[in-house]
N, C-alpha and C positions, 0 to 999 in steps of 0.2 A: 516386167521390170519395175514399173512404178509400184506395183504391189510389194515386191521384194524390198525395194528401197524404203517404202513406208514401214514395212515390218521391221527392217533393220533399224530404222530411226526410232521406232517405238521401243525396240529392245534396249537401245542405248539409253533412251530417256528413263526406262524402267530401272535399268542398272544404276544410273545416276541417282534416281530417287531412293533406291534401297541403300546405296552407299551413303547418301546424305542423311538418311534416317538413322543408320547405324552411328554415323559421326555425331549427330545431334543427341542420340541416346547416350553415348559415352560422355558427352559434355554436360548434358542436362541432368542425367540421373545416375551415372555410374562413375563419376569422377572419383578416383581412388583417394585423392587428397581430401575430399569431403567425407568419404565413407570411413576411411581409416582415421579415427579420431587421434589427432596429434601423432601422426605416423612418425614424424622426425623425432618425436620426444620419447618413443619407446626405448631408444638407447639411453635416454637420460634417466630412466628408472633404475638402471644399474648403478648410476652415480647420482644420487639424489641432489647433490650440490652442483650438478652439471651446468647450471647457469654461469658458473665461473668461467666455463669454456666459452660461453657466448657473450659474456659481459665481464671480461677479465680486467680486474683493477691492479692486481699485484701477484707476486709469485709465492708468497708465504702460504703455508697450509693452516688456514684459520681453524679448520675443524679438528685437526690433531691437537692444536693448542687448547681448544675448548674441552675436548674429551679428557685431556691430561691435567687440566688446571685444578689443583687440589683446593685452591681457595674457594671455588664455587661449591664444591662438594661438602664443605664443612660449615656452610652458612645456613644453619637451621634454626636460628633464633626467632625467625618469623613465626614459627609454629606456636611460640609462646604468646605472641601478640594477639592471637585470635582464639576464639573458643568455638566449640561445636556443641551448642546447648541442646540440640534436638537428638535424642537417642533413638527415636523411631521416626519413620517417614509417614506422615498421615495423608500424603497426597500423591503417592506414586500409584497411578491408575493403570491397570492392565487392559488391553484391548480384547474384545470378544470377537469370535468368528462371525463373518457375514457371508452371504451367498456370493457376492462379487466384491472383492477387495481390489480397487483399481490398480494399485501399484503391482500387485501380483498378476493381475489380469493382463498387464502389458506383455508378459512373457508369451501369452497365447495369441497375441494380435498380429496379424499380417498387415504391414503398412504400405504394401504395393499400391501404386497409382498407375492408371493407363499411360502408356508411353506415347511419344511423338505429339504431345499437346503443348502448344505455346499459349502463354497467358493471353495474348492478344486475341486468340481464337475462341476464348471462352473457357468455362469450367466444365468438367465432365461429371456426369452422375455416376458415382461409385457404388450406388446401392440399386441393384437391378432385382426386379421381381419377375422371375421367369414363368412361374405358374401360380395359379390362384384358384380357390374354390369359392363359388358364390355363397353368400351368407346373408342373413338378415342384418341390417345395419341401422344404427341410430346416429345420424350425422348432425353435428353442430357446426355451422359456418359462423365464424367469429370475425366480424368486420373490425378493423383497427387502422390507426395511422401512427406510425412511429416517427416522432418529431424530436430531433436532437436539439438541446439547448446550447447550440454552438457546434459547428464542424467546418463547413465550407463558407458559411455566413456566421456572423456574430449572433449572440443571444437575441438582441433586440431586432436585428435584421430578420431573422427567422420569425420572430413573433409577429412583427407588423406586416411582413410580406406573406406569411403563410399561416402560422398557428392561430392567430386571432380569427381568421376566416373559418378555419376548421371548427373551432369551438362554438362560434356563433351558429354556423350551419348545423352542427350536431344538435343543438337545442331545437332549432327550427324543424329539422327533418324528422327527428325522433318524435316530436309532438304531433307532427302531421301524419305520421305512419306508426301507429301503436305496436305493430308487430315487428318493426325494425329494431335491431339491437346494435350496441357499439361498446367497445372498451377504450378507456383512456388512462394511461399510466402515469403521466408526469404531473406532480402537484405544483412544481415551480411555475409552469405556464398557466395552469388552472388558477393559481393564486393571482397571477398578474392579470388575467382576464377578469377575474372576480372583482378586482378593485374598481373596474369601470362598468361592470355589468349592472343592469337595472335590477330592482327588487323582483320584478316579474321573472327575469331570466334566472335569478338565484333560486327562487321558489320552484321554477320549472325543473331545474337540475335536480333538486331534492326529490321532486315527485318522480322523475325518470328513474332515479336510483331506487326509490321505494317500489316502483312497479317492476323493477328488474330489467328495464330496457337499457340502462347504462350501468356499467360497473367500473370502479377504479381499482384495478389490481395493483398489488405491491404497495402502492401508496407512499412511495419514497419521494423525496424532493426531486430526485433525478433517478434515472436508471443507472445505478452506480457501477463503476468499474469494479471487477472482483479480483483483479490481479495485483494492482499496485496500491490500492486504497488500504488504509489502516482500519481495523475493526471499529475503533472508537468513532472515527469519522463516518464510517458506513452506518453505524447505529445512530449517530447524530442526524444524518440526513433522513433516515427512516423515521426517527422521532419527530423531526420537524414536519414531515409530510403527514404522519398519523395524527399529530396534535392539531394540525390545520384542518384535516378532514373531520375530526371529531368536533371541533369547535364550530365549523361553518356548515358542514353537510350532515353532521350528527350520525356518522357511520364509523364502524370499525372494519378493517380490511380482512378478507378471508382467503384470497388467492394471490398468487404472485406471477408476474409476466416479465421475464428477463431474456429478451431475444437477441440483444445486440452486444452485450459485453463479450470480450474476446477470451473465452474460457470461463469456466464456472467454478466457484469456490465452495468448499464444504463449510467454511465460516459463514458465508452468506446464507446457506441453507439453515444453519443453526440460528442465526439472528432472526430470520423470517419466522421460523417455527416458534422460537421463544417470544416472538411478538404477537403470537396468536394466529398465525397463518398456517394452514394445514396442507395446502396444495400449491404446487408451483409448476411453471413451464419454463424450459430452457431451450436454447437453440445452438449456440456456437460451440461445438464439440468436435474434436479431431475426427476427420472423415472416416478413418479406420476404426475408431472406437464406435462410432455410430453403426458402421457396417457390422462390426462384431456383435454389438448388443442387439441389433436387429435380427441377426441370425439366431440369437438366443431368445428372441421375443422378450427382451428385457429392457426395452426403451421406456418402460414405466416401472418405477421401483420405489422402495422406501429408503430414503437417504438418512443413514445413521452416522454419527460421529465415531471415530475410532475408539474412543474410551467408553462408549455406551454399551450397556449389557443387552442381552437378547430379550429381556423382559420388557424393554421399553418399546412397545409396539406402536405407539402413537407418534412415530417420527414423521418427518416431512415426506409426503407423497409427491414424487416428481415425474412429470411427463417431459420426455425429450423429443423435440421435433426430429424427424428422421433424415431430412434432406439438407442440401447445402446452404439454403437461405430461407428467410421467412417471407419472401416476396410471393406474389400470386403464382408465378410459374413453378414454384417449388413447394406448393402447399397441398394441392388436391390429390397428388399421387406422384409416382416416380418419373413420369414422362413429361418433362417440362414443356415440350413443344405442344402437348395436348393441354396441359393446365394453363398455359399462357393464353389460350383462346378465351379463357373465362375472366381475363382482365378486360372488361368492357369499356375501358376509358382510354388506355394507351393506344389501342387500335393496331398495334404492330406486334407480331410474334416472331421470334427468331428461332429458326431450326438450322443449327450450324451457321453457315454464312448466308442462308436464305431467310428473307423476311416474308412473313405471311400476314395478311390482313386479318385482324380480329373483328368478327362480324357481330352485329346485334342479333339477339334471338328473335326469330320470326317463325311463322308456321312452317316454312320450308325446311329450316335447319333445326327446329326444336327437338325432334326425335333423335337426330344424329348427335347433337350436342349433349343431350340428356344421357344417352347410352354411353357416350365417351366419358362423361363425368362420372357416371355410375361405375364404369370399369376402373377408373382411377381410384375411386373410393375402395373398391374391392381389393385392388392391389395393395393400397396403403394399409388396409386393415389386416393384411397378412403379417404385418410387422408387429402387431399388438395382440394382447391376449383376450381382449374383450371385443364386443361388437359395437361399442360406442366409439365414435370417431371424432376427433378434433381437427377442424379444417380452418386455419386462419385465412383471412381474406383482406389483404392490405399490403402496405409497403411504406417506404420513407415518404413522409409529407404527402400523403394521399388524402382524398376527400377535401380538396381545397376550394372547390366551387360546387354550386348546386347541380350542375350537369353531371359531375362525377357521381355524386350521391345518387342521383336518379338512374344513371346508366348502370352502375354496379348493382344496386338493390333491385331495380325493376327487371333487369335481365335475369338475375339469379332467381327472382320470384317465379318467373315463367318456367324455368327448369325445375324448381322445387315442386311446383304444382304438378308438372308432368310425372316426376319421379314418385311423388307421394300417392298419386292416383294409379300408378302402374303396379298392379298386383304381382306381376312377374319379377319386378325388381326387389320387392320385399324390403324396401328402404324407406325410413322416415328421415326427412331432411328439413331443417329449420335454422333460422338465425338464432344465435345464442351468445351467452357470455361464458367466461371461464367457470363461474359458479354453476351455471346450467350444466356445463359439460361434466364437471366433477360430481355434481349431485346425481346425474344420470349414471355415471360410471359406478358410483358407490351403490346405487340401487340395482345395478345389473347383476344377473346371476353369475356372470363371468368377471365381475369386478373384484377389487381387492378385499371387499367385505366378506365375500363368499369363496374366493379362490386364492391360492397362495401366489403372492407376488414377491419377487426377489428383494432382499435387503442389499444395500450398497454402502460402501464407505470409501473415502478418498475424494479426489477432486478431478477436474478436467483441464489440467495444464500439462504441457503447452497445447495451444490450439493451432491447427493448420486446416485450411480449406482445400489444399491441393498439394500433392507431392511432398517435397521437402521444404516448402515455403512456410516455415513456422513463424507465427506471430509473436516471437520472443523478443523482437526489437523494441516493441512498445514498453517493455518492462523498464527501459532506461531512457527512451526518447525524451528530449527536453528536460534534462535533470534539474536545471535551475528552477523550473516550474514545480517539479515534484518536491524539491527542498522547501520552497516557500510555502507550499500547501501544508507541509508538516510543521513548519514554523508557526503558521497561523493556527494550526490545530492545537499546538502546545499553548499558545497565547490565549486562545478562546477558552480552553479548559481552565486555565488559571483565573481568567476573568469571571467565568461562571461560578467557580468555587468561592472566590473572595466576595463576589456580589451576594451570593446566598448567605454567607456568614454575616455580612453587614446587615442584611435585612433581618435575619434571625436574631442577631444581638440587639438591634434597635427595638424589635417587638418585645423581647424578653426584658429590656430595661424600662419598658412601660412608657416609651416616648409617645407623645400625643399624635405624632405624625411619622410617616416613613422618612428615612434619611433623605436629605435634599436631592431632588431630581431623580428619585428612584424609578418612577414610571418612565421618565425620559431615558434613563440608563437601560431599562429593560427593552425599550424600543431600539436603542442603539445595539444592544446585545443581539437582538433578533436579526438586525441587518448583517452582523458578522456571522451569525449562525447560518443565514441563508447563503452568504458568500462561500463559506467553507462547504456547505452542502452542495452548492452548484459545482464546485470544483472536484467533486467525486464523480461527476459525469464521465462516462466511459470514453469521451473524446476530449476531456479537459485534463485531468491528472495524468492521463496516458501520453499527452503531448501529441495527439494524432489529429489536430485541426490545422487549418491553414494558418500561415504566419500572422495575418491580420487578425484572425480570431484569437490566436494565442496572445497577441498584444492586448486585445480587449480583456481577456481573462487576467492578464498580468496587472492591468490597471485596476480591475476590480479587487484582485488580491491585495495590491498595495494599499488601497483605501481601507480594506478590512483589517489589515495588519496595523495600520495607524490608529484606527478606531478601537481595536482591541487593546492596544497600548494605552490609549486615553482612558478607557474604562478601568483598566488595572490600576493606573496611577491614582485615579479618583477614589476607588474603593479602598485601596491600601492606605491612603491618607486618612480615610475615615476610621480604619481599624487601629491605627497607631495613636490616634488621639485618645487621651484619657477620658473616661466617661463623663467626668464633671467639667470638661473643658469645651468651650465653644470652638467650632472649626474656624481657624484663622485663614482668611483668604490669601494672605501673603506667604503662606507655606505651600509650596508647589512641588509635586513630585514629577520627575522626568525619567523616561526610560534611558538606561545607560547605553543602550544599543539602538541605533537608528537606521531605518531603511530609507535612504534619501529619495530614491526613484523606484519605479516598477521594474527597472532593469539592473539594479545594483543590489549586492548582498548587504545584509545588515552589518553596520560597522560600529565600533565603540565610539562613544562621545569622548572628547578630551576634557577631563574635569580640571578646572582651574583651581589649584590649591593655593589661593592667596589668603585663605583663612581655613579654620576647621570646617571640614566637609562631612556631612552625614550621608551615609550610604545605607539604603534599606535593602536587605536580601530576604526574599520570601521563598518558602518551600511549600508547594501545593500538594506534595505527596503526604500520605498518612503515616509514613515511617520516618524516623530521624535519618539524617544524612550528614556526613562529614565531607565537606567539599573544599576545593581550592577555588576561590573566586578571583577573577582577573578583571581589572579595569585599566583604562588609560588615563594618566594624569599629566599635568604640565611640568612637574618637577620631580626629582628623585630623592630629595632630602626630606623624607616623610617617615611616619610610623602609623600603625593602625591599632586602634583600641576598640573594645566593646563600649558603646556609648553609655549605657545605663550603669555599668559597674566600673568603667575606666580600666578594666583589666587589659593588659597588652595582648595582642594577637600576633601569632607567628606570621611573618610576611616576607616577601621577596621583591627586590627591585630588579627589573630586567629591561633589555633594550627593545625598541621598536624600530624596525628597518624600513627605510624608504626605497624608492626605485634606485637601481644601481648598487643595491646591497650596502647602503651607507646607513650607519646608526643615526637616528634622528636626535636632534638636540631640542626638539619642540615637544616631544611626548615620550612617556616611559610606561612600561607595563608593570603594574603593581598587582601582585598576587598575594592573597591572604587566606588563612584557614578560617572556615566558618562551620561551627556546629549548629545545625538547624534541626530542631525537633519537628515532628510532623505537624503540618498545617500551621507554620509559624512565619512571622516576619520579624527579623532581628535587625536592630540598628547598629551600625559601625561608624566610627569616626576616623577619617584620614586627616592627619595634621602634620604640620612641619616639625621636623626633628633634625637637628644639625649633626647628630652623632650616630643614632641607632641604625640608620639606613646603610651605613658603611659596611657593617658586618653582615648585612642581608643582601648585598649586591651579588648578582650572578657573575660568573666568569665565562669568558667566550674563547673558544678554540676554532680555528678556521683552517680548512684545506682548500686551496684554490688553484686553478690551472693558470700557468704563467702567461698564456696567450690571451687572456681575457682583457677587457678594456678598462677595468677599474684599477686604480693605482694602489700600491701597498700602503702608501701614506694615508689615504682616505680610509682604507680598510681597517687599519689599526688605530685610527684617531678616534678616541672614545673615552668617556669617563669610566668605562668598564675595563677590566684587565683582559686584554686580547693577546692570545698566543697562537702559534701554528700547531696544527695537528701533524705529528711526525710519524706515528706508527701506522702500520697498514690497516689496523683495526682498532676499535675502541669500544668501551663498555659504558652503559648507563645502568644504574641500579638503585633499588630502594630496599625496603625491609623484606620484600617478597620475591623480587625477580631481578635477574641480571640480563640485560639485552645487549647483544653484540652486533656491531655495524661494520661494514666496509668503510674505510676512510674516504677513498676516492669517489665513491658515489653516494655515500650517506645512507645506504639501504640496510634495513634490518636483515640479519642473517640467522640469528640464533637466539633463543630465549631459554634461560635456565631458571627453574623454580626453586627457590629456597624452601618453600613449603614442602615440596615433594622430594627434593634432592635429585631432580632429574631435569635434563634439558632436551630441547627439540630444535631441529632445523625449522626455521620459519622465514625463508628467503622471500623478499618482496621484489618483484619485477613488474615493469610496465610492458604490456604487449599490445599489438594491434592486429585486427582482422581487416582485410581489404575485400571490397566487392567491385564487380564490374571490370574484371580483367579483359583486356583486348584480345587475349588468346581464346576467349570463349564468348563470342558475340551473341550466341543464341541463348545463353543462360540469363535468366532474370537476375535482378540485383536487389540489394537491401533497400528498404525505404523506412518511412516512419513506423509502419507496423511490422514489416518483415525483416528478419535477420537471415541473410543468405550469403555467408562468406565464401570467397573463392577457395579457401583451403585453411590449413591450420594457422594459428596465430604466429606472428613473428615478434621476436624480442625487439623492443624499441632501441634504436641505436644508442650506444653509450656515449653521450655527449653531455658533460656536466659542467656547470659554471663554477659551483662551489659546494662545499659541505661546511656547515656552521653548527657548532655544538654549544648550547647555552646551558650551563649547570648552575643550580642554585639550591638553597636549603629546602625549598618546597617542590620544585619541579625542574626537570631537565628536558631540553628539546634538541632535536636534530633537524636542521633545515637543509634541503637540497633542491636544486632546480635542474630539470631535464627537459629540454625543448620547451614546450608550453605548459609544463607541469611544475607547480610548486608543491613539494612534498614535505610534510612535517610529521615527526614522531615525537610523542611526549610521554615521559614517565613521571608520575606523581609520587613524591616522597612523603606519603601520608599513610596513616593507618586506616583510612577510610576505604570504601569499596573501589574508588578510582585508582588506588595504588595497586590493585590486583591485575590490571590490564595494560596493554600497550595501546596508546591512543594515537590513531593515524588520521591525518587530515591532508586532503589534496585540494588544491585550487587549480582547475583546468580551464584553459581558454583555447578553443579550437578555431582556427581560421581556415582560409582557402587551401593552405598546403595540407590540410587534413581531409580534403574532399574524398568521399567514399572510403573513409576509414573509421574504425570503431576502436576506442581506447579502453583498455582494461587494466586493472591492477590484479596481479596474480600472486598468491601466497603459496609457496611450495614447501610443504612440510614432509617430515619423514614418518608421519602416521600412516599406517597401512590398513585401511578398512578392507575387510573381506566378508561378503562380496563388495564390489566396487560401488559404494553408495555415499550419499551425503544427506543431511537433513536441512530442510528450509522451512521457514515459518510460512504460515498461510494467514495473511492479513494481520500479522502480529498477535494472533489469538491462539494458535496451536502450531505444532511442528509436524511435518510429514517427511518420511524417509523416501529418498529418490534414488533409484538404481540407474547408473549410467549405462546406456544401451547403444551399441554401435549402430543398430538399425535405425535409430532416430537421427543419426548424423550429428554433426557438431551443434547446429542450431536447435535441434530438437531436445538437447540435453540441458538447455538453459531454462531456468525457472524463476518466477518472481521471488524476490527477497525484500520483504517489507521492513523487517527488524533484525533478522538473524539467519545465519547459515552455519553449519558445523560439519566436520568430518571426525570420525572416531574409530578406534579399534577396541579390542577387549581391555586395553589398559589405559589408553589416553584419549583425550578429546581436545580438539581445537575449535573454538567458537569465534565467529566473526560477527560482531553486532554492528548495526548501522542505524543512522537517524533518518535516512531517506530511502526511497525505493530504488532498486537496481535489478538487473538480470544477473544471475549467478549460475555457475556450473562447476562440476568437479570432473574434468575430462581425463585426469590422471589420478589414480588413487592417492588420497591424502592432500590433494591440491584443491584450492578454491580460486576461481577467477571471477572478478566482479566487473561489469561494464560500467565505466565512469561517464562516457559521453559518446555521441555518435554524430557524424557529419556526412550527409548523403545528398547528392545533387539531383537525384531522380525520384519520381513517384514510383510506387510499387504496385500500381494497378488495383488499389483497394479503395479508391474514391476520393482521396484527399487532393490529388491533382498536383502535388509539388513535393519536393524533397525537404530535408532538414538543413537549412543553411543560416538560421538565425541564432546560432549558438551564443551564449553569454558566459562570461567568467562564472564558474560554478564551484562551490565548495562541497566536498563530500567528507563525511566524518564516520570513522569506524573505531571499534575497540576490539583488539585481538586478545584472546584469553586462552590459556592452556591449563588443563586440569588432568589429574590422575585419579583413577577409580580407587576407592577404598575397598570395594568388593566388585566382583565380576559377575553381575547377573544380567548383563546386556544381551539382547537378542538382536543381532545386526540384520536379521532378515525380517523383523517386525516393521510394519509401517509406522508404528507409533514411536515418536520421539518426545522427550521432555527436556527442557533446559535444566541445568543445575540451579539451585537457589541463588548461587552467586551470579550466574549469567542472567537469570530473571531479574534480580535486583538491579544489576548494572544496566540492563536494557531499560528499565523504568527510569533510572536516573538520567540516562542519555536522552530518552524521549521527552522528559519533563524537566528541563534544566531550571535551576533557580532563576527567579526574575529579579534583576538588579535594577534599582532605581536610585536616582540622585535627588536628595532633598535640598531644595532651594529655599532659603529664608533669611530674613534680616535679624531674626531673634538669635540670641547668644546665651551660652552658659546655662545657669540654673533656670533662667526664664524659659529657655527652650525645653530643658529636661523636665520641667514641671508640666509641660503640655503633652509630651509624647511618651509612649511606652513601647516595649516589645510586645508583639501580639502572640499569645501562647494559649490557644483555646483547648488543646487536648491535654487531659491529665494522664492519659495512657495511650501509647501508640497502638495502631491496628496490628493484627497478626501479620507476620512478615511476608506472607504470600498473598495477602489481600490487597487489591489495587482499587483505589477510588477512581473509577473511570470518569465519572462526572457527578456534579452536584448542582443541578441547574434549576433555577426558579422559573416557574410557569406563570404564576399570578402573584401579585403583591398589592396590598392596599394598607390602609391605616391600622387595621385590626388583625390581619392575618396574611399568611403567604403559603403557597403550595410549591413544594420543590421535589425534584426527583433525585434520589441518591442511587447511583448505579455502581455496583460492586462486582469485581471479577476476582475469583480465586484461581491463581495459576496452578497448573499441574507441574510438579517438580520431580526430577530424577534424583533419587537419594543415593545413587552409587557414589556420589562425590561428597567430600567433606562440606558441611554447612558452615562455612567460615564467615559468620555474621554475628557481630556483637548485638547484645540486647534484643535478640530475636525470639519471639514466641510464635507458636503455630496452633492457635485455638480454632481457626477457621470461622470465627464470628466476630461481631462488633457490637458493643453495648453503647447505646446512645448516651448513657451517663458519662462516657468518656469525654463528651463535648460539653464544655462550660459555656455560659452566657447565651444559652438557647433554651427555649421552652417549647417542647413538642407536645401537641394536644391530640394527635392522631397519626397512626402509621398503618399503611396498607401495602402488602406485597402486590406488585403489578406485573403484567406482561411487560416486556422490555421497554416498549415505547411509551409506557405510562398511560395508555388509554383504557385498557381493560383491567379490572380488578381480579387478582387470584384469590387473595384471602386477607382478612384483617389480622393485624399483629398487635399483641399486647405491648403497652408502653414500656414495660420492664422486661420484655422478652429480647434476648440477644438476637441479632440479625445473622442467621446462619447462611453460609454459602458453601456448597459442595465443591470438591476439586473440579477444576476446569469450567465451572459454571459461571454464568452471568446472572445477576439478579438486579431488579429495580424495585425500590421502595418509594412510595409517595409519602412525604412528611408534611404535616400541617403544622406550621409555626404560628403561635398566637402570643398575645401580650399577657403580661402578668396581672 
């Protein structure tokens, strides 16, 4: 009886186990809400304007009105305002075939993950080697210590508690043991250690590198994030590192080691290769992609760019680590419970829930451990084509004390000796560096020099290490930080360019000394460079560090922003002084926008117009721009003129709103037109005018909900004409476009192009994803890294305070507020580039009521791409086409968007440009949804140990642009995308806004005019698709200066009209275009300016091929 009772109980338990497993399976992996992308929106595809049903404002049919309105269809005069000067397209580059094109390869990849696995129980090895054949092996064990410059501790806490010890012991232990080897990748910590190192320690490190015991792979200031960083900042941090290594260690870098960034970028591979690096190692790649490439024996490949031809064989050679992590348990082979034994310092191995002691090597276990390790090597080698094997040996913050150095190396030495002496094993094993490994691989008969290895193009986004837990949340996490990093990037670029031009002009004018404080200024610039470089770290710009660490980052950023502003004002002051004038100390320049604290957005200064005020506007781009400049002033009875010629400038007087939606009587927004040649600084004067301002006032229309708390009297009490919005919809227009909005919610609904005589639905909605539903307690939740929504997005409830329309001669704005979102759309009434787009700005402030929610802006267009794809930029350098795939779930279809995303069909294209990084997806054909902010209360099991609850009010800025093809040559199945010239130019304008400064002085009238000038050094603009990435000075003294000029030529899609005035496309730049400089030598360099490619003649134009980046070193000298 007891036995029957026991068996019956066992059966019940077994049945309950199976039932629970099935229930967990359905909730964890087979949730139909998650797998069916936007299931509830499939019905909306039949009615593209279906959001009216979800967010209904009124009953009238806006869209029938738009389609039948003859007024819009007759407005084609805009076509005459612009010209298309380029009859041929010199930069439309076609892609060549490669062996593995990642976007197409996704169609073949199975993304299944083992079931019934909870995060708390650990990760599962998805790459099994079931059989293997013994072979001769040449194994390189590569000791390392990965040390983040900020993550769970701050930069300084890590350095003083951990990193400093590792670096000092590295010198000591490698000197004492000449056959030990080590790699160290971070220059930022090496530089900090170097500052206090003795001369003996410095010389020792140089000798260790010369002997090949120590290698510095990559050589970047940090191990940069490759998803959300902009290519110019990625290059800056690489340049800072390479220049420091060249100056202090006298080396150039040959290999790259990128094991912790969350996905890997084709742009980074390009930057490394063009910096002179030939080999690289990567780690964090989607587990299913690794599994697929391993089956093809293609974990090592030549990484080519999509536009490069087959003849370019010297592309970057890439080694991909095969397993789930870079730690010791995941390095020697596929069985982590075996490899874990070879971590001789942690002393504990985990096998499932069981912990096993890790033993030191002795005579009793030497043979067993050696054969176990040899077997792991054999299994791992099955995944690669050669018999040369790379085995990393390290982890985060390892080798912190002498006992670990001794334990790891000495125990491994015993095993090495056994294996090397055992003829049956036929294996050579040694400590090595990456350089050692790649040299052996190149020399192997089965290496890439003698055997065919696959070519690859594409990138490795998004990343997941398990199931559907995609690391696509970090594309947006802590957007305030991401925005300020980009703000600093723009400021530093301007500071670098203006400083270089000051130095070059000073030398050319034959001054006996450098400009005042030039060496001091270069030191200050170096501090700002280091700050921007630090924030490209893969746990900094990503927002994936603890709150106290992010606070430390924010303080460093704020200091750098203020310092960059100080440098800019000082060098611009020098440039606008006439050459024969002495610098007046009582003339001071002040930034017109100030970032008061490390938690506040930059805000305009209120300029007191009690007398004539000089405003200096500078353009650091090398093309001319026609901009609308806005400042805040203390009075509205003003006018604006060009200072030097006294010519009147078109301007507009508009309101500034305070809290409660009341128009301020203390400040006003003045907007004026500015024609800015390339590399120019132009003076404007704002002065009192009792009459002219009246005809330049904006008018205001308001729609408000009667139940709100503000009174009608306050709402309409204003020096501006204020009326009610009465119609259900309204329009804003300029010479190029007509934008239509719903009155009750102020949201954009439709854009009609006068250029093309065609309109499109472009409906904006705000939506939210939620995570952590109580109905699915076993499902993991979103965190700083992971985006794991419960299901499809929900439209944000339609609760609006007001809609305000401000219309004026230069610009018109629509303001609306929805919950904690202040949403603004601007149309510029100008013939410049800015008039071609819809400018969108959101200020978002998420508090506790947003817990475990993610806020997105969705643009729903009627463009119908087939197949269902979008294009996103890769670090702002290039565009890749992304196919939306149901098997990747909602979160797996989000990609990083650094500058641009677009959807297109054979006729039309919608581009969305951005100034800061976001996650973006196109889950319904023709739609784009962009993540604005995330607030999450829990950790996501990836090591940070906390959620995201330190949200700050954050501004996001977009430009929406619609274009029609003039010819249909598009291949919507190609991975290659290019922006139109119009979109490319507009993106550059957005990323590099004019710098506005206020001139403070007691001088007046002719006295002042005789001192100052407009600065206009270019006699001819650069080619319209050439971008001056940077112009940075490395060295300056009394007689000469060395500077790096970095140029990028954009690839352009010429299916679209090139509506750009005064544009030429020669693809080169002649230094004779620059006046007031004297160049005595030019050399083409590898990108970071350390290694010379070739000498260039002084009268030779500097050529840049489409899509390419080039660096030239210029030597400036005196006359």
